[in-house]
C-alpha positions in Angstrom: -0.2 -27.1 17.0 -2.2 -24.1 15.4 -5.3 -23.3 17.0 -6.9 -21.5 13.9 -9.9 -20.3 16.4 -7.1 -17.7 17.3 -6.6 -16.2 13.8 -10.3 -17.1 11.9 -12.2 -13.9 12.7 -15.7 -12.7 12.1 -14.9 -11.5 8.4 -11.4 -13.1 7.5 -8.1 -14.6 8.7 -5.9 -12.3 10.6 -3.0 -12.8 13.1 0.8 -12.7 13.6 3.5 -14.4 11.2 5.1 -16.7 12.1 3.8 -16.9 15.8 0.1 -17.5 15.3 0.2 -18.9 11.4 2.7 -19.7 8.8 2.7 -21.3 5.2 1.6 -24.7 6.5 -1.5 -22.8 8.1 -2.1 -21.5 4.8 -1.6 -24.3 2.5 -4.3 -26.1 4.6 -6.7 -23.2 4.7 -6.3 -23.0 0.8 -7.2 -26.8 0.8 -10.3 -26.0 2.9 -11.5 -23.2 0.7 -11.3 -25.3 -2.1 -13.2 -28.0 -0.4 -15.6 -25.4 0.7 -16.3 -24.3 -3.2 -16.5 -27.7 -4.6 -19.2 -28.8 -1.8 -21.1 -25.7 -2.4 -21.8 -25.0 1.0 -21.9 -22.4 3.5 -23.9 -19.6 1.7 -27.2 -21.5 1.5 -26.8 -22.5 -2.4 -26.4 -25.9 -3.9 -23.7 -26.7 -6.8 -20.2 -26.2 -7.2 -19.3 -22.8 -5.8 -22.8 -21.8 -4.8 -24.0 -21.6 -8.6 -21.0 -19.5 -10.1 -21.2 -19.1 -13.7 -17.7 -18.6 -14.1 -15.0 -21.7 -14.2 -15.9 -23.6 -11.2 -12.4 -25.3 -10.9 -10.4 -21.8 -10.7 -9.5 -19.6 -7.8 -8.1 -16.1 -8.4 -5.5 -14.7 -5.7 -3.7 -11.7 -5.1 -1.3 -10.4 -2.4 -0.3 -7.0 -0.6 3.7 -5.9 -0.4 3.9 -7.7 3.3 7.3 -9.4 3.1 5.1 -12.8 4.4 2.6 -12.0 1.5 4.3 -14.0 -1.4 5.1 -17.1 0.6 1.4 -17.2 2.2 -0.1 -16.9 -1.0 2.1 -19.4 -2.6 1.4 -22.2 0.1 -2.3 -21.3 -0.1 -2.2 -21.7 -3.9 -0.6 -25.2 -3.2 -3.5 -26.0 -1.2 -6.2 -25.2 -3.6 -4.6 -27.1 -6.2 -4.1 -30.2 -3.9 -8.0 -30.4 -4.0 -7.8 -30.4 -8.1 -8.5 -26.5 -8.4 -6.8 -24.3 -11.0 -5.5 -20.9 -10.0 -4.8 -17.7 -11.4 -2.2 -15.6 -9.8 -2.8 -11.7 -9.7 0.2 -11.1 -8.4 0.5 -7.5 -6.2 -2.9 -6.0 -5.6 -5.1 -4.0 -3.6 -8.2 -5.7 -1.9 -10.5 -3.9 -4.4 -8.3 -5.1 -7.2 -8.6 -8.6 -6.0 -12.6 -7.8 -6.0 -12.5 -6.6 -9.2 -10.7 -9.8 -10.5 -13.3 -12.2 -8.6 -16.1 -9.8 -10.0 -14.9 -9.6 -13.9 -13.8 -13.0 -14.1 -16.5 -14.5 -12.3 -14.2 -16.5 -9.8 -14.0 -17.2 -6.0 -10.5 -15.3 -4.5 -8.5 -14.8 -2.1 -6.3 -11.7 -1.0 -3.4 -12.0 1.2 -3.3 -8.8 3.7 -3.5 -7.5 7.0 -5.1 -4.2 5.9 -3.8 -1.6 8.1 -2.5 -3.8 11.1 1.4 -3.5 11.9 4.2 -5.5 9.9 4.3 -8.6 11.8 0.4 -9.4 11.2 -0.8 -11.2 7.8 -4.2 -12.3 6.4 -6.5 -13.6 3.9 -10.2 -11.9 2.8 -11.8 -14.6 0.7 -14.9 -14.3 -1.3 -17.0 -16.4 -3.7 -17.6 -15.7 -7.3 -18.7 -12.3 -8.1 -16.8 -10.8 -5.3 -19.7 -12.3 -2.7 -18.1 -12.1 0.8 -17.3 -15.0 2.8 -17.9 -14.4 6.8 -18.6 -16.7 9.7 -21.9 -17.1 8.5 -21.3 -17.9 5.0 -18.7 -20.2 4.7 -15.5 -19.1 7.3 -16.7 -21.4 10.3 -16.7 -24.0 7.8 -13.2 -23.4 6.3 -11.9 -23.0 9.8 -13.3 -26.7 10.6 -11.8 -28.1 7.5 -8.5 -26.5 7.6 -8.4 -27.6 11.5 -9.0 -31.3 10.8 -6.4 -31.2 8.0 -3.8 -29.6 10.5 -4.5 -31.9 13.3 -4.2 -35.1 10.9 -0.9 -33.6 10.4 -0.3 -35.2 6.9 1.1 -33.8 4.0 -1.3 -32.7 0.9 -0.2 -33.3 -2.5 3.6 -32.9 -2.9 3.2 -31.3 -6.4 -0.2 -30.3 -7.6 -0.7 -30.9 -11.3 -3.0 -28.3 -11.7 -1.3 -25.2 -13.4 -1.1 -21.4 -12.0 -1.7 -19.0 -14.7 -0.3 -15.5 -14.3 -2.7 -12.7 -14.8 -1.7 -9.1 -14.5 -5.3 -6.9 -14.2 -4.0 -3.4 -13.0 -4.7 -1.7 -16.3 -8.1 -3.2 -16.8 -8.9 -2.7 -12.9 -8.1 1.1 -13.9 -9.9 1.1 -17.0 -13.0 -0.1 -15.0 -13.1 2.5 -12.6 -12.4 5.1 -15.3 -15.5 3.9 -17.0 -17.7 4.4 -13.9 -16.3 7.9 -13.0 -15.8 10.2 -15.8 -12.7 12.9 -14.9 -11.7 13.9 -18.1 -13.5 16.8 -17.9 -13.3 18.5 -14.5 -11.1 21.3 -13.5 -7.4 20.9 -12.7 -6.8 19.8 -8.8 -3.6 19.5 -7.1 -4.0 16.0 -4.7 -1.6 15.0 -2.4 -1.9 11.1 -1.8 -0.7 9.3 1.1 -0.3 5.7 0.2 1.5 4.9 3.9 3.8 2.6 2.0 0.7 0.4 1.1 -0.8 -0.5 -2.0 -1.9 2.7 -3.1 1.3 3.6 -3.9 1.0 0.8 -6.8 -2.7 1.4 -8.0 -2.7 5.5 -7.6 -0.3 6.1 -10.3 -2.3 3.8 -12.9 -5.7 4.8 -12.0 -5.1 8.6 -11.5 -1.8 9.0 -13.3 -0.8 8.4 -16.8 1.6 5.7 -16.7 -1.1 3.3 -18.7 -4.1 5.4 -19.4 -4.5 8.9 -20.8 -3.9 11.8 -18.6 -6.2 13.3 -16.5 -6.5 17.0 -15.1 -4.9 16.0 -11.9 -1.7 16.9 -10.2 -0.6 14.1 -7.8 1.9 14.7 -5.1 2.9 11.3 -4.0 3.5 10.7 0.0 5.0 7.2 0.9 4.6 5.3 -2.4 7.2 3.1 -2.1 6.1 -0.3 -1.5 6.9 -1.4 2.1 5.2 -4.0 4.2 7.6 -2.6 7.2 5.8 0.7 7.1 8.6 2.8 7.7 7.2 6.2 7.9 3.7 5.7 10.0 1.2 3.0 10.2 -0.9 2.6 7.2 -4.0 3.0 9.2 -5.8 6.4 8.3 -8.3 6.1 11.1 -5.9 6.9 13.6 -5.6 10.8 13.4 -1.7 10.6 14.3 -1.2 8.7 10.7 -2.7 11.8 9.1 -0.5 14.3 10.2 2.0 14.1 7.3 -0.7 14.2 4.8 -2.1 17.4 6.3 1.1 19.1 6.2 1.7 18.2 2.6 -1.4 19.3 1.5 -0.9 22.9 2.9 2.9 22.8 2.0 1.6 22.5 -1.7 -1.3 24.4 -1.6 -3.5 21.2 -2.6 -7.2 21.1 -3.2 -7.2 18.3 -1.0 -5.6 15.0 0.3 -6.3 11.4 0.2 -4.9 8.8 2.5 -5.3 4.9 1.8 -4.9 2.1 4.4 -2.4 -0.6 3.4 -4.4 -2.5 1.5 -5.9 0.5 -0.1 -9.6 -0.5 -0.1 -10.5 2.7 2.3 -10.0 6.1 1.5 -9.9 9.1 4.2 -10.1 12.6 3.1 -8.6 16.1 4.3 -9.8 19.5 3.0 -7.5 22.0 1.6 -6.9 23.5 4.9 -5.6 20.1 6.1 -8.9 19.3 8.1 -10.3 15.9 7.9 -13.8 15.1 6.1 -15.8 12.8 7.8 -16.3 9.3 6.2 -20.0 10.2 7.0 -19.9 13.4 4.9 -18.1 11.3 2.0 -20.9 8.6 2.3 -23.6 11.1 1.8 -21.8 12.9 -1.1 -21.6 9.8 -3.0 -25.0 8.8 -2.4 -26.3 12.1 -3.8 -24.4 11.4 -7.2 -25.3 7.6 -7.2 -29.0 8.7 -6.8 -28.6 11.3 -9.5 -28.1 8.5 -12.1 -30.7 6.0 -10.1 -33.5 7.9 -8.6 -35.2 6.2 -5.8 -32.6 3.6 -5.2 -31.8 2.0 -1.8 -28.4 3.3 0.1 -27.2 1.4 2.9 -25.6 3.0 5.7 -24.4 1.6 9.1 -26.0 2.4 12.2 -23.0 4.8 13.4 -22.6 6.9 10.4 -24.4 10.3 10.7 -28.0 11.3 10.9 -27.0 13.5 8.1 -26.5 10.3 5.8 -30.2 9.3 5.9 -31.6 12.3 6.3 -29.6 13.6 2.9 -30.7 10.2 1.3 -34.1 10.9 1.4 -34.1 14.6 0.5 -32.4 13.5 -2.8 -35.2 10.9 -3.4 -33.4 7.6 -2.1 -34.3 4.8 0.5 -31.9 4.8 3.2 -31.5 1.4 4.9 -29.7 1.2 8.3 -27.3 -2.0 8.6 -25.4 -3.5 11.1 -21.4 -2.4 11.4 -19.2 -4.9 9.4 -18.8 -5.7 5.2 -20.7 -8.7 5.4 -23.7 -7.1 7.1 -23.6 -4.5 4.2 -22.9 -6.3 1.3 -25.4 -8.7 2.4 -28.3 -5.9 2.9 -26.8 -4.4 -0.7 -27.3 -7.5 -2.4 -30.8 -8.5 -0.9 -32.0 -4.6 -1.7 -29.9 -3.8 -4.7 -28.8 -1.0 -3.0 -27.0 1.1 -5.5 -24.2 2.3 -2.7 -23.3 1.7 0.7 -20.9 3.7 3.2 -19.6 2.9 6.7 -17.8 5.4 9.1 -14.9 3.3 8.9 -14.4 4.7 5.2 -15.6 1.6 3.6 -17.4 2.6 0.4 -19.7 -0.2 -1.7 -21.1 0.0 -5.2 -23.8 -2.0 -6.9 -21.3 -1.0 -10.1 -18.5 -2.8 -8.4 -20.0 -6.5 -7.4 -21.3 -4.8 -4.4 -17.9 -4.6 -2.8 -16.1 -1.9 -1.4 -13.4 0.5 -3.1 -11.8 3.2 -1.6 -10.7 4.2 -4.8 -14.0 4.4 -6.6 -14.9 6.9 -3.9 -12.2 9.3 -4.1 -12.9 9.5 -7.8 -16.6 10.4 -7.0 -15.3 12.9 -4.9 -12.8 14.4 -7.2 -15.5 14.9 -9.7 -18.0 16.4 -7.3 -15.1 18.9 -6.6 -13.8 19.4 -10.0 -17.3 19.9 -11.4 -17.8 23.1 -9.3 -15.5 26.0 -8.1 -15.7 25.9 -4.4 -13.1 24.4 -2.3 -13.4 21.1 -0.4 -14.4 22.9 2.8 -17.3 24.4 1.6 -18.5 21.8 -0.7 -18.4 19.4 2.2 -20.3 21.8 4.6 -23.9 20.7 3.5 -23.2 16.9 4.2 -21.7 17.8 7.8 -25.0 18.7 9.6 -23.8 17.4 13.1 -21.0 17.0 15.7 -19.4 13.4 16.2 -17.3 11.9 18.6 -15.3 9.6 16.7 -15.2 6.1 18.0 -14.1 5.8 22.0 -13.0 2.2 23.6 -13.4 1.2 27.2 -12.4 -2.2 28.8 -14.8 -3.5 30.6 -15.4 -6.9 32.7 -18.6 -8.0 31.5 -19.8 -6.0 28.4 -23.5 -7.6 28.5 -23.8 -6.2 32.1 -22.6 -2.7 31.2 -24.8 -2.6 28.4 -27.7 -3.4 30.5 -26.8 -0.7 33.0 -26.7 2.0 30.3 -29.7 0.7 28.8 -31.7 1.0 32.4 -30.2 4.6 32.9 -31.7 5.8 29.4 -35.0 3.7 29.5 -37.2 6.8 28.5 -35.5 7.6 25.5 -35.9 5.6 22.0 -33.7 2.8 22.2 -32.7 -0.4 19.7 -30.6 -3.1 19.5 -29.6 -3.9 16.0 -25.9 -3.7 17.0 -25.2 -3.1 21.0 -27.2 -0.3 22.0 -28.5 2.7 20.4 -30.4 5.6 22.3 -31.9 8.5 20.6 -33.0 11.8 22.0 -35.3 14.2 20.8 -32.9 16.8 19.9 -31.5 14.7 17.1 -28.3 13.5 19.6 -27.7 9.8 19.7 -25.2 7.3 21.3 -24.3 3.8 20.0 -22.5 1.5 22.5 -21.5 -2.1 20.8 -19.2 -4.8 21.9 -16.1 -5.9 20.4 -16.1 -9.3 18.8 -12.4 -10.0 20.0 -11.6 -7.9 22.8 -13.0 -7.1 26.1 -14.2 -3.6 24.8 -17.4 -1.5 24.7 -17.1 0.9 21.6 -18.7 4.3 21.9 -20.0 6.8 19.3 -22.0 9.7 19.9 -23.6 12.4 17.9 -25.3 15.7 19.0 -26.9 18.5 17.0 -23.7 20.9 18.7 -20.1 20.3 19.9 -21.1 21.3 23.6 -24.3 18.7 23.6 -22.0 15.9 22.1 -19.2 16.6 24.6 -21.9 16.5 27.4 -23.4 13.2 25.9 -20.1 11.5 25.8 -18.8 12.2 29.0 -22.1 11.3 30.6 -22.0 7.8 28.9 -18.2 7.4 29.4 -18.5 8.0 33.2 -21.5 5.3 33.0 -19.1 2.8 31.2 -15.9 3.3 33.1 -17.1 3.7 36.7 
């Protein structure tokens, strides 16, 4: 019997196939998703699908290139249709293409992907109409309970749902929508190496940035691992791990490129290296895009999570915006964006959220803003990025601990004289601008540490001091 508590996480479904879940589980989750939508529950709203203006009886589904994705998506579709709802099958797509489908069609959606996880994993990211996120507190817990009840009963769902499945190819429309948000036609010529990691970037980049469907841009794209392969034969599709950027860095130098872009498996995150092959921090990208969005929408709110660089809120204020700090995690940022009508939001993990994209995240649109900023002036990316990188960051460091709460309390006691907050774990700020954040993992016995300092020496000293406290 499947225990869905093992695979239904804080923001999505994620687990190994077939060990932790399979097509039968996907079918039950599809039926439960439809039940939630028809009941209009889980997000504090009433009416079918929480008051959506699109067709209240239709769900749009897309999937990535993993071997298990088509079968799981088809089973989920059967579950949705067993509850009397219709399905639009968008086929292959990136996660932000699914968000485009949900937003532009005003339909609830489900994306089958395990993002950056290894090949044996798969998952589902679900949203309401208009790409509104579904997390534990906004419907996912109810979906788990409903699906678990279906599985526990052991009864088959409808053998052959009568509701139709309509095929809809949305890649050209998705590309045109993004092109309409950032005009790249007038920039100087740029050579760009793109590492798709055998993920969905190999499907979307040629259409969005290339000339296969739309008019050519002044970009020379050097493709790296564009072949769709859910077994990830070249490296994991997780650019957050520096080991997975090595090939991109080498290719940028080999080709004399202006920059390199690396997408994760479902192509909703984008990482950047400059012309020297050096990584550009997601905090710097957040600040750069924020400046561009504030130029179009003066005085707007911009969301950042609490472990982005202190440079981000400083630069937002300097450009007339209102910075707002959010907890780590897309459901928190999207909720804060919707509540404040924020124009943009960025995370340290290279998730970038746009009001013009239904408050959803799209690495592709962030990449296009970067290309525009670089191509509208003559300096290399390393120089352009300098003004956005004011501090030295440690990156995220994990430590296994037996008692997360006790260890957090111990660290808080050590720094009781400093400024602290507990919005997400423990954040300690020091008069010289240095800070630490120590937060517990939701799924593992880990504490995650991020440190920033005004100099490298200060950051290293503070990092080592906190790690000694955590690991002793």
